[in-house]
MILO-257138 format. One line per field, with one value per residue (C-alpha): residue in one letter; x, y, z. Coordinates in pm, whole numbers. Layout:
BEGIN
rest a_...
X X_...
Y Y_...
Z Z_...
***
This chain:
BEGIN
rest m_p_a_e_a_v_a_r_a_t_f_a_r_l_a_p_l_l_a_a_r_r_s_m_r_p_w_d_p_a_r_d_r_y_s_d_r_s_r_a_l_t_k_r_l_p_a_q_p_v_a_l_p_l_y_q_h_r_r_t_r_l_l_g_l_d_f_d_a_r_h_h_g_r_d_a_v_e_r_d_v_r_q_c_m_a_w_i_g_e_c_g_g_r_a_i_s_d_r_s_t_s_g_g_r_h_v_i_v_p_l_p_i_s_s_v_l_t_k_a_e_v_e_p_i_v_r_l_l_a_e_c_l_t_t_l_d_i_t_p_m_c_n_d_v_t_g_a_l_t_p_p_g_s_r_c_k_e_g_g_y_r_q_l_d_d_t_l_d_d_a_t_d_a_l_v_v_r_s_e_p_g_f_v_g_r_l_v_e_l_l_g_g_a_r_i_t_p_k_v_g_r_a_h_a_i_a_s_a_r_a_t_c_t_s_r_a_v_q_t_s_a_p_n_v_s_r_t_r_a_s_e_t_a_r_l_w_e_g_t_g_d_d_a_r_l_r_t_e_y_r_r_h_t_p_m_p_p_t_v_t_a_f_a_l_r_g_v_a_p_p_d_r_r_w_r_a_r_n_g_r_l_d_r_s_a_a_r_q_s_v_l_t_a_a_v_l_q_g_m_s_l_t_d_v_q_a_q_f_p_a_a_g_g_t_w_i_g_l_a_e_a_y_t_r_y_g_h_g_a_a_a_a_i_r_r_d_w_d_s_a_c_r_w_a_s_a_n_a_p_e_f_l_p_l_e_h_k_r_s_e_h_t_g_g_w_r_g_d_h_h_v_h_a_k_t_q_t_r_w_l_a_t_a_i_a_w_v_d_a_q_w_p_g_s_p_r_r_a_n_v_l_a_v_l_q_a_l_a_h_a_s_v_v_g_g_e_i_v_a_g_v_p_a_v_e_l_g_g_r_s_l_s_l_m_a_g_s_m_p_e_t_t_v_w_q_v_l_r_d_l_r_d_v_p_g_a_p_l_l_r_v_r_r_g_a_g_l_l_a_d_r_y_a_l_v_t_a_r_v_d_g_r_r_p_q_p_s_l_t_q_t_t_l_a_r_v_e_p_v_h_s_a_w_s_i_l_g_i_h_h_r_r_l_y_e_v_v_v_h_q_g_l_t_k_p_a_d_a_l_a_a_a_r_m_s_r_s_t_g_y_n_t_i_a_s_l_a_t_a_g_l_i_t_h_s_r_g_t_i_g_p_g_p_t_s_l_d_d_i_a_r_a_h_g_l_h_h_a_r_t_e_r_i_a_r_h_h_q_q_r_k_a_w_i_c_w_l_t_a_r_f_g_t_s_s_i_t_e_p_p_e_n_p_a_l_t_e_p_w_e_a_h_d_t_e_d_y_v_a_s_v_l_a_a_g_p_p_r_f_p
X -3837_-3702_-3948_-3758_-3759_-4135_-4188_-3981_-4179_-4512_-4431_-4295_-4609_-4885_-4761_-4806_-5158_-5261_-5114_-5363_-5068_-4711_-4583_-4536_-4496_-4211_-4235_-4073_-3956_-3873_-4232_-4389_-4599_-4576_-4391_-4583_-4330_-4387_-4127_-4155_-4302_-4051_-4084_-3789_-3884_-3795_-3580_-3856_-4234_-4422_-4787_-4946_-5204_-5567_-5700_-5610_-5783_-5995_-6134_-6057_-6085_-6029_-6184_-5892_-6012_-5770_-5838_-5642_-5553_-5437_-5765_-5954_-5681_-5596_-5899_-6138_-5949_-5964_-6336_-6406_-6197_-6373_-6709_-6600_-6464_-6788_-6996_-6770_-6798_-7176_-7203_-6992_-6674_-6319_-6069_-5712_-5604_-5275_-5153_-4881_-4658_-4861_-5180_-5345_-5506_-5582_-5865_-5839_-6138_-6094_-6408_-6571_-6406_-6462_-6611_-6466_-6594_-6543_-6494_-6859_-6961_-6706_-6751_-7111_-7006_-6713_-6920_-7185_-6912_-6762_-7100_-7074_-6695_-6550_-6181_-6223_-6035_-6203_-5944_-5752_-6064_-6206_-5909_-5906_-5587_-5335_-5527_-5285_-5244_-4939_-4936_-4867_-4496_-4402_-4194_-4376_-4295_-4250_-4017_-4090_-4312_-4681_-4778_-5035_-5309_-5374_-5137_-4975_-5132_-5484_-5420_-5304_-5605_-5841_-5689_-5708_-6046_-6188_-6527_-6854_-7064_-7308_-7085_-7108_-7485_-7523_-7293_-7496_-7814_-7675_-7586_-7930_-7798_-8070_-8262_-8210_-8133_-7868_-7714_-7615_-7441_-7522_-7332_-7535_-7857_-7773_-7678_-8000_-8210_-8071_-8198_-8555_-8680_-8929_-9198_-9448_-9199_-9239_-9596_-9547_-9208_-9134_-9075_-8704_-8647_-8507_-8646_-8328_-8376_-8740_-8635_-8380_-8648_-8892_-8620_-8579_-8944_-9263_-9615_-9748_-9833_-9831_-9798_-9464_-9180_-8829_-8807_-8703_-8343_-8273_-8423_-8247_-8309_-8187_-8387_-8376_-8082_-8174_-8112_-8352_-8614_-8580_-8646_-8941_-9106_-9021_-8845_-8526_-8204_-7895_-7619_-7368_-7359_-7538_-7837_-7681_-7645_-7337_-7507_-7551_-7929_-8108_-8170_-8516_-8511_-8211_-8367_-8697_-8516_-8312_-8631_-8801_-8491_-8460_-8827_-8772_-8479_-8685_-8929_-9206_-9435_-9576_-9902_-9715_-9541_-9867_-10015_-9739_-9855_-10068_-10366_-10387_-10329_-9951_-9664_-9432_-9516_-9173_-9180_-9535_-9435_-9147_-9406_-9638_-9469_-9625_-9982_-10228_-9935_-9786_-9920_-9757_-9429_-9429_-9489_-9211_-8963_-9074_-9007_-8657_-8594_-8714_-8491_-8195_-8281_-8309_-7957_-7805_-8008_-7817_-7492_-7610_-7590_-7267_-7017_-7071_-7450_-7439_-7552_-7260_-7303_-6977_-6782_-6432_-6378_-6227_-6324_-6180_-5887_-5640_-5777_-5437_-5276_-5570_-5475_-5145_-5321_-5575_-5299_-5124_-5442_-5521_-5170_-5200_-5530_-5364_-5078_-5316_-5510_-5183_-5050_-5363_-5597_-5919_-5790_-6040_-5780_-5780_-6087_-5927_-5603_-5786_-5990_-5677_-5498_-5798_-5805_-5433_-5490_-5770_-5566_-5274_-5506_-5670_-5367_-5059_-4822_-4646_-4267_-4076_-4388_-4439_-4745_-4656_-4888_-4841_-5152_-5231_-5417_-5718_-5783_-5712_-5971_-6243_-6154_-6141_-6511_-6498_-6272_-6141_-5819_-5641_-5723_-5577_-5254_-5227_-5277_-5007_-4764_-4835_-4794_-4459_-4316_-4418_-4158_-4281_-4560_-4707_-4632_-4294_-4247_-3992_-4009_-4115_-4356_-4225_-4392_-4683_-4552_-4733_-4562_-4485_-4551_-4459_-4711_-4463_-4527_-4602_-4384_-4461_-4144_-3966_-4224_-4505_-4844_-5078_-5426_-5724_-6035_-6209_-5915_-5898_-6274_-6245_-5965_-6183_-5999_-6264_-6340_-6474_-6843_-6904_-7208_-6963_-6888_-7245_-7270_-6919_-6625_-6577_-6900_-6779_-6584_-6878_-7116_-6884_-6837_-7215_-7287_-6984_-6891_-7248_-7202_-7535_-7436_-7339_-7059_-6906_-6938_-6775_-6488_-6434_-6446_-6209_-6437_-6505_-6849_-6961_-6828_-6966_-7320_-7320_-7225_-7497_-7753_-7636_-7641_-7982_-8121_-7997_-8157_-7829_-7863_-8140_-8103_-8368_-8360_-7985_-7948_-7815_-7825_-7836_-8110_-8356_-8156_-7842_-7548_-7672_-8001_-7821_-7595_-7894_-8087_-7798_-7713_-7358_-7316_-7365_-7133_-6867_-6907_-6867_-6563_-6395_-6462_-6309_-6001_-5966_-5974_-5720_-5482_-5515_-5436_-5131_-5005_-5050_-4849_-4570_-4564_-4544_-4284_-4053_-4148_-4259_-4557_-4380_-4356_-4048_-3860_-3761_-3390_-3207_-3054_-3269_-3157_-3343_-3659_-3704_-3477_-3600_-3473_-3115_-3142_-3302_-3649_-3644_-3296_-3389_-3710_-3532_-3259_-3506_-3716_-3402_-3239_-3516_-3566_-3283_-3245_-3305_-3082
Y 1953_1600_1349_1321_1699_1713_1425_1601_1923_1736_1529_1828_2031_1772_1520_1757_1841_1478_1306_1275_1225_1350_1006_774_399_292_-4_-327_-531_-836_-867_-725_-481_-148_-159_-164_79_441_709_1084_1260_1462_1694_1531_1253_919_669_405_413_545_551_831_763_843_849_1041_943_709_1002_1118_1440_1271_1008_809_591_327_188_-132_-250_-601_-784_-586_-399_-37_32_-63_162_457_403_384_693_899_796_860_1207_1295_1193_1385_1700_1660_1646_1959_1775_1866_1590_1529_1217_1053_740_483_307_-14_152_199_530_720_970_1181_1391_1647_1660_1999_2231_2121_1790_1466_1111_791_451_367_668_617_243_260_534_344_25_211_329_-20_-161_58_78_-272_-172_22_-127_-11_-164_160_352_59_44_337_220_149_264_453_568_645_1021_1189_1220_913_637_334_-26_-103_194_552_798_857_1132_1398_1433_1802_2089_2113_2454_2322_2023_2248_2473_2174_2049_2393_2520_2165_2030_2216_2167_1880_1691_1360_1378_1456_1168_920_1061_1022_660_588_525_713_387_156_-193_-451_-379_-31_-157_-204_108_330_166_237_597_649_481_716_1010_941_1273_1164_1391_1258_1282_1656_1614_1346_1256_889_774_720_1065_1322_1673_1809_1585_1688_2052_1998_1824_2112_2347_2146_2087_2286_2154_1831_1480_1417_1793_1825_1963_2103_2466_2707_2756_2381_2322_2289_2589_2419_2178_1804_1632_1541_1169_1168_1360_1119_817_985_1079_787_524_576_463_687_569_554_276_440_241_-72_-398_-620_-819_-501_-483_-168_-154_2_41_274_464_514_631_884_1035_1060_1201_1466_1549_1593_1826_2027_2105_1871_1693_1341_1495_1676_1354_1158_1430_1362_1005_937_825_1182_1342_1377_1300_1075_767_606_628_489_191_118_50_-171_-486_-415_-426_-314_-253_20_300_146_98_463_578_351_484_841_792_665_971_1199_1028_1069_1435_1502_1375_1543_1852_2085_1974_2111_2463_2649_2636_3001_2947_2662_2723_2711_2564_2701_3023_2887_2873_2568_2221_1917_1681_1968_2111_2075_2288_2531_2622_2752_2957_3089_3217_3369_3539_3685_3834_3960_4136_4307_4414_4554_4749_4902_4966_5119_5236_5365_5335_5227_4990_4787_4583_4460_4368_4169_3982_3883_3771_3557_3404_3322_3154_2944_2860_2742_2501_2370_2349_2463_2300_2358_2382_2403_2539_2811_2788_2819_2859_2879_3009_3245_3570_3445_3150_3369_3623_3357_3291_3665_3718_3739_4040_4173_3998_4331_4430_4105_4156_4515_4415_4147_4398_4650_4397_4276_4627_4695_4615_4362_4236_3891_3785_3686_3595_3315_3244_3465_3323_3238_3083_2883_2889_3118_3324_3121_3290_3209_3321_3461_3629_4000_4254_4603_4789_4456_4302_4061_4233_4077_4025_4147_3940_4095_4031_3670_3629_3768_3523_3276_3045_3019_3184_3539_3538_3654_3857_4128_4194_4329_4492_4638_4468_4767_4674_4322_4408_4563_4285_4014_4201_4210_3853_3661_3860_3940_4311_4496_4856_5063_5238_4906_4760_5064_5052_4680_4727_5028_5250_5622_5735_5874_5579_5331_5469_5475_5108_5032_5201_5004_4672_4745_4838_4507_4325_4181_4355_4525_4872_4987_5209_5215_4838_4637_4266_4004_4067_3837_3833_3624_3659_3344_3518_3809_3579_3381_3696_3819_3483_3489_3113_3137_3437_3231_2948_3193_3342_3004_2935_3273_3195_2866_3041_3298_3023_2857_3186_3232_2882_2953_3273_3090_2828_3090_3298_3034_2722_2533_2526_2330_2445_2643_2435_2593_2636_2329_2516_2426_2742_2940_2733_2645_2875_2747_2397_2520_2785_2833_2969_3258_3367_3350_3549_3811_3852_3880_4136_4339_4306_4190_3856_3693_3770_3489_3433
Z -115_-45_97_426_477_411_656_923_887_886_1193_1385_1321_1355_1611_1912_1792_1746_2050_2337_2573_2540_2450_2152_2099_1868_1631_1757_1451_1664_1787_1468_1669_1845_2173_2499_2646_2555_2496_2543_2242_2043_1747_1577_1339_1503_1317_1331_1288_1593_1699_1901_2175_2094_2451_2765_3090_2872_2674_2323_2126_1787_1567_1425_1137_1006_657_591_239_336_284_20_-170_-245_-464_-185_57_-181_-233_141_220_-48_94_452_371_188_491_730_520_491_871_932_1023_932_864_759_573_484_307_367_117_167_41_382_470_790_832_1148_1254_1536_1748_1815_2065_2427_2307_2442_2404_2599_2441_2517_2307_2030_1970_1837_1594_1446_1430_1231_995_972_864_553_500_468_496_822_1118_1440_1674_1756_1859_2058_2296_2539_2710_2432_2122_1896_1537_1324_1245_909_837_1039_883_742_832_462_411_311_498_558_314_398_135_195_263_604_658_595_820_1104_1057_1070_1396_1560_1437_1458_1350_1384_1698_1658_1415_1603_1629_1260_1167_1372_1220_868_933_1074_1424_1612_1650_1947_1823_1909_1570_1683_1991_2355_2463_2234_2346_2709_2632_2439_2704_2966_2761_2867_2741_2478_2341_2596_2883_2859_2966_3234_3372_3424_3781_3723_3571_3811_3843_3688_3384_3355_3369_3092_2886_2926_2803_2482_2390_2352_2330_2478_2365_1991_1928_2114_1906_1958_2057_1783_1897_1878_1535_1204_981_665_446_503_333_-28_34_331_135_-160_61_235_-96_-323_-111_-315_-144_-184_-420_-137_122_411_542_394_583_550_275_70_110_218_594_593_970_944_653_839_1149_952_807_1146_1315_1044_1097_1472_1411_1160_1443_1330_1573_1545_1427_1148_1041_1033_812_557_496_184_395_530_190_227_-9_196_-8_37_416_426_211_451_723_516_649_991_856_1123_1361_1142_1363_1671_1482_1372_1728_1857_1601_1672_2043_1960_1743_2024_2279_2047_1981_2355_2403_2097_2000_2239_2074_1739_1876_1790_2077_2164_2182_2432_2784_3024_3371_3503_3499_3490_3114_2952_3063_2889_2869_2886_3211_3376_3110_3122_3478_3344_3078_3329_3557_3257_3136_3479_3498_3140_3222_3517_3289_3025_3288_3409_3058_2901_3182_3031_2675_2404_2261_2582_2482_2158_2334_2603_2340_2147_2464_2566_2217_2245_2582_2436_2124_2336_2519_2203_1973_2162_2406_2736_2706_3035_3201_2937_2706_2340_2042_1667_1496_1210_1253_1056_1285_1586_1471_1492_1856_1932_1876_1494_1520_1186_1087_1036_1395_1526_1331_1451_1815_1786_1631_1905_2185_2055_2081_2442_2714_2967_2737_2814_2458_2314_1949_1947_1575_1291_1035_689_388_529_886_1129_1398_1711_2045_2401_2662_2912_3246_3209_3391_3516_3616_3636_3868_3805_3851_4105_3958_4158_4227_3927_3697_3812_3756_3404_3314_3124_2885_2616_2281_2291_2202_1845_1957_2067_1701_1686_2029_2043_2209_2445_2628_2714_3030_3215_3110_3243_3570_3619_3504_3631_3941_4040_4115_4141_4217_3910_4100_4207_3859_3696_3943_3887_3510_3538_3336_3374_3487_3151_2949_3201_3201_2821_2828_3086_2861_2556_2740_2892_2549_2412_2706_2834_3171_3368_3520_3762_4074_4105_4066_3773_3703_3425_3169_2990_2666_2627_2394_2222_2140_1980_1780_1651_1564_1347_1188_1320_1288_912_899_1075_824_535_701_737_369_278_487_303_-34_83_191_-147_-319_-95_-179_-551_-514_-332_-605_-880_-697_-557_-752_-442_-208_62_417_495_748_1077_1144_1264_1557_1860_2035_1770_1738_2106_2306_2642_2558_2572_2845_3180_3109_3355_3250_2885_2929_3138_2879_2592_2773_2829_2486_2251_2077_1881_1513_1269_967
***
């Protein structure tokens, strides 16, 4: 495929996923800089280079790393990007990278789902990276007003186009599935940034100082720590004094990183440039802090760490030698560094939990930069639930359909867009299955096929998938006998724009409706809960018995309520986080096999370009939305050549 065609397809697919705001800044040759005046974002490749904003409302959902070849050359850029990508992968991050004709590179890391950072939180991270990666320009991420980055596929100032390093399908998947929870915390830990020093940055020091939950704060709260903060601290830690340690659910259940273990045992620095100062020398403060932070996250206490020193018969000779410079003050220095590690863990340990395992303090679903768009998806999902209840009352297939629809609503917030007021999403069945509670991929595909064939369905396929392109769906308003169904209070309460919890793959997705009615709506009478969940008496009481056996609800003397066990507990007990990681790896291998087949069959692995006719790709751009939807519901979607 010609370079321009590849660039058009890349820009059209990735630009809407990368832009924090629906705008772009074109290059101004006269001023030799990007224009201060923004233009509306378009899927069509502009005739000049453009930069996409990284921040919305002074918050970002991406780490945009710009590696510049002007001062140190292409080889230095390549070396830094390889190192950066290795660190990102080691910390559970997912990244896409591209290159320009001048030799510069961009690495773009999507933050975990529902995670947003301010400039004060981002700046210490990029400064830590810049200490190790000499070609990294931190300017774009340190400007939360006009900070912008040129996306893959865009034209370069020197001519040509920015070329994506990976396949377009893998890049799209990375931006939609995003990095693992706790990625930012692990990255800071890897770089030795859990310490509080001026070198790390004032913003990070302030953020860490605010997390006053040290190991001894569990025992006695400081005067400036609120009761709420003390309660949160008690939830994270168990034990008191020097024996305090993280609770089991917040600990790492994998061994310490080999580089950290090597320094603790023998004082050996890793071959890469972590823990290195600008002059190239080993920063022993950063190395010590990385060891102690890893120990905290392993569930060790200060007493356990002290037992690892040679004086107590332990084997951490390297860590002990790193404190010899303090002489008789070594014990105080260890305690000071341990307190810093505990403060950092108090602020970051909850983020290491998978998204579905995190405690939620609200019942309204999605919260983040796209909350305005989420209102549209919430209304759509409530109407869709009412439509499903009317279409399949009491049917066992209803639970699967509702899970897929909720996953589509969440996917449209995370990686979709709003076109003329209509949410649109383009996502493969494999990625969608992860958001639908780890539902089998074949079930997701079957549900989508069934929904497309039902008149008045809340789902409209506006473009059929081809090659590496997934089906594109519009989340339209459902119709029952030509009228929009009015959701009830229960249906509105159940419209939560968030991923379906993977624990339901163990418990049975058909039990989810009754559980959410009890937990989120607060119904305590079995008869009321069964009526709200639209379940028959026999099916409902079987579900109550199953949920009570699992500990999710209590059932005593004609009253039901939330139980002592959470969905997070069930997911942890069955190792569902590891199962999800294995599933993502399997999906990646399947995509590679599909690309190989396309290459062998057609002689190309490029993305099949969508038709040039805008009436086919985006029908609402050329027609009134309501008229178009009404005509399609009456006559079916248009046929593609």
